[in-house]
N, C-alpha and C positions, 0 to 999 in steps of 0.2 A: 498566357500566350496571346499575342495580338497580331491581327492581320489587317492589311490595308487593301481594300477592294475597289478598283475603279470601275465605272460603268455599273454601279451597284443599284441604280434606280429601277432596273427592269431586267427581265430575261435571265440569262445564265449568271450574270453578276449578282443579281438579287438572290438567286437560289444558292449560289456559292456562299454568300453571306449567311443565309439561313442554315446551310449545312455546317458551316464552321461553328456557328453558335451552338448548334446541336451536338457538336463534338468537343465543346468546352472552350472554344476560343472567344476572345473579345474581337470585335470588328470595327474598323473605321470605314465608314461608307462614303465613297467619293463619287460625285456626279455633278451635272449642271443643274438638274431639276430638284430644287430644294423641297418642293411639296412631296415628291415621290420618296425622297430620302427620309423625310420626317414620318411618312406613313410606315416605312420599313423599320425605322427606329422605334416607333410606337409598338410595333409587333415584337421586335427583338428585345426591347426593354433596356435594362442597365448594361447589357453586354455590347451595346452599339453606340457609336457617336457619329455625327454627320459632319462632313466637310464639303462645302460647295467649291468645285474646281472645274474649270474647262480645260481639260488636258490637251485640247487642240492648239493651245497657246503654249509655246516653249517656256516662257517665263513663269507661267503658272505651274508647270511641271516642276521646275527648279524650286519654286517657292514651296510647293507641296512637300518635297523631300526635305527642305530645310526646316519647315515647321514640324515635320514628323520625327526629326532626329531625337527629340525628347520623349518619344512614345515607345521606344524599344520595340520597334516593328520586327517581327520574326517571319512574316510571310507577306509577299507582294503578289497580288492577283491583278494582272493587266487584262481587264475585260472590256473597257470602253472601246467602242468601234461601231461602224455602220457600213452598209453597202449601197450600191447604186447600179441599176440595171438599164441597159440600152446600148445602142451602137456607139462606139467610141467617138465617132465624128459628131454625134448628136448630144451626148451627155454634157451637163453643165460643168465647165472646167473649174470654176470657183468651188463648186461642191466637191469635185474630185480632189482638189488640193486640200480642202478641209478634211477629207477622208484620209489622205496621206498623212496629214499632221496628226490625226487621231489614231489611225491604225498602225502607223509606222513610227513617226517621230516620237510620239508620247511613249510608246512601248520601248523604243531604243533608249530614250533619256532616263525613264524611270527604272528600267532594268539595270542600266549602267550604274546609276547613283546608288540604288539600294543594294546591288550586287557588291559594290565596293565595300559597303558597310558589313554585309554578310560575310564576305571573304575575310575581312579583318578579324571578325570574331569566330570565324570558322563554323558558322551555323546559320540556317535560314532556308527559306523556301521561296521559289518564284514560279508562279503558274502564268504562262502566257496563253491567252485564249486566241487560238488561230482558227483553222477550219481545214477540212479535207481539201478545200480549194487551194490551200497552200502547196499542194503537190502537183498542181496542174496549171496550164494556161487556160484562161477563161473568156472566150469570146462572148460578147454581150454583157459581161461583167468584168471586163479586162482589168480595170484599175483595182477593183476589189480583190480579185484573184492575185494580182501582183503584190498588193499589200500583205496578203496572208502568206505568199511565198517568202516575203522578207521575214516575217515573224517565225515561220518554220525554220528557215535557214539560220537566222540569228540564234534561235534557241538551240539548234543542233550544234552549232559551233561552240557556244558557251558550255554546253553539256560536256563536250569532249575536253575542253580546257580544264573544267573542274575535275573531271575524272583523272586527267593526267597529273594534276597536282594533289590528288588524293584528298580533295576538299570534302567536308561534310555538308556543304551547301548543295541543295538539290534544285534543279530547274526542269520544267516540263512544259510541253505544248499540248493543249487540248485541241484536237482536230476533228470536230464532229461534222456530220453531214447536216441535212436539214433538221433544225430544232424549232420547236413551237414557241416562238417569241415574237415581240413586236418588230424585230429586225426585218421580217418579211414585209411588213407594211411600209417601213422606212425605205427599204430598197425598191419597193414596188413590184414584188414578186409573190407568186402563189405556187407552192410546190405540188407537183403531180403525184408524188408518193408521200405517204404519211410521215411527218417529222417525228423525232423522238421528243420525249418530255424533257424540259430544261432541268428539272430537278434530278432526273436520272443522269444527265450529262454532268451536272455539278458534282454529284456523289462519286461517279466514276473518275472524274478528273482529280479530285482530292485523294482518292484511293491510290491512283497511279502516281501522283506526285510523292506521296509518302513512301511508296515502294521504290522510288528512284527511277521510274520509267521516263524515257525521253518523250514519247508520244502516247497520248491516250486517244483512241478512236472508238467511241462508244456505240458501235454498230457493226454487226458481222458483215452486213452487205457493203458497208463503206470500207471495211478492212479488205474485203475481197476486191473491191474496185482498185484500191491502192496496189494490191498484189498484181492484178491484171496489167497495170501500168508498166510493170517490168517486162511484160511479154510482148507488148505491141509497140509499133513505131509511134513516135511522138505525134506525127501528123494525124494518125488514125485516132489517137486519144483526144486530140484537140477537136477533131470533127465530132466525136462522140459528145464532148463537152458542149459544143455548139448546139447540137440537137437536144441535149438535156436542158440547156438554158432556154431554148426556143419553146419548149413545152410549158414553161412558166407563163403565167398570165400577168402581163405588166403593161 
C-alpha cells in the first residue's frame, strides 16, 4: 500500500507519514524543503521516498499527479498549507494569494485528479487536512478561515457523491483546533489554550478515514464548539471568533 503525503516536511503531514509507515504503508513525501524531506526519509528508511514539489503552482500539481501514475497510489493526504494573521486591510495580498493557491487550488486539483483514478478502480482514500476554522468566519485570519471553509465544503460534497454511487473510495476532512506545529510560527500566532499533539491528530485522522467518517475533530472541546455553532446566531459566533483570535499574540 502506498500513500502520497503533501506538506510532509513538518507538523501534521510529517506525523501522518510516520503513522502510515507504522501501519505498514509506504509513503511518498512531498514538500518544498528537500532538507526536511531527507531528514524524514532517513528516519523512515526504505518505506519512504521524497519528491520536491511546490504545490502552490498549478502546473507542479498536475506534473506531480502525472509522475505518480506509475506508483499505484492508494491514498492521497492533502496536508500542505499555511495561515496568516492580521487585519484583512493590512495583510500582504501576495502572501494571501499564495495561501489560496496552496490551501485551496492545490487541494482542489490533487483531489480531483487522484479521485478520478480512485473512482475508476473503485478503491482509495483521500484525507484533506482542514481545520475547525472551516466551520466559521474568521476575523483577523479571514483568508485562512475562508480557505479551510472551502476544503470542508468540497470534502463534504464529494463524500455525499461517493456515498450515492456506493463507491468504495473514502474521503475525510481532518478538522483540528490548535495543534502544536510550526504553523503557529508561520502564521504569527500563539494560542492561549494548550494545543493538541500533532501525532495524536495524525493518528485520529487515519482512524477516522479508515472508518469512513466525513469529519475528524480530535478534541472534545472543539467538537462542543462546533455543536454550539448550531445554537447561536452567526453574528454572535463571529464575534466570539474575533475575541478568540484577538487573544493570540501576533
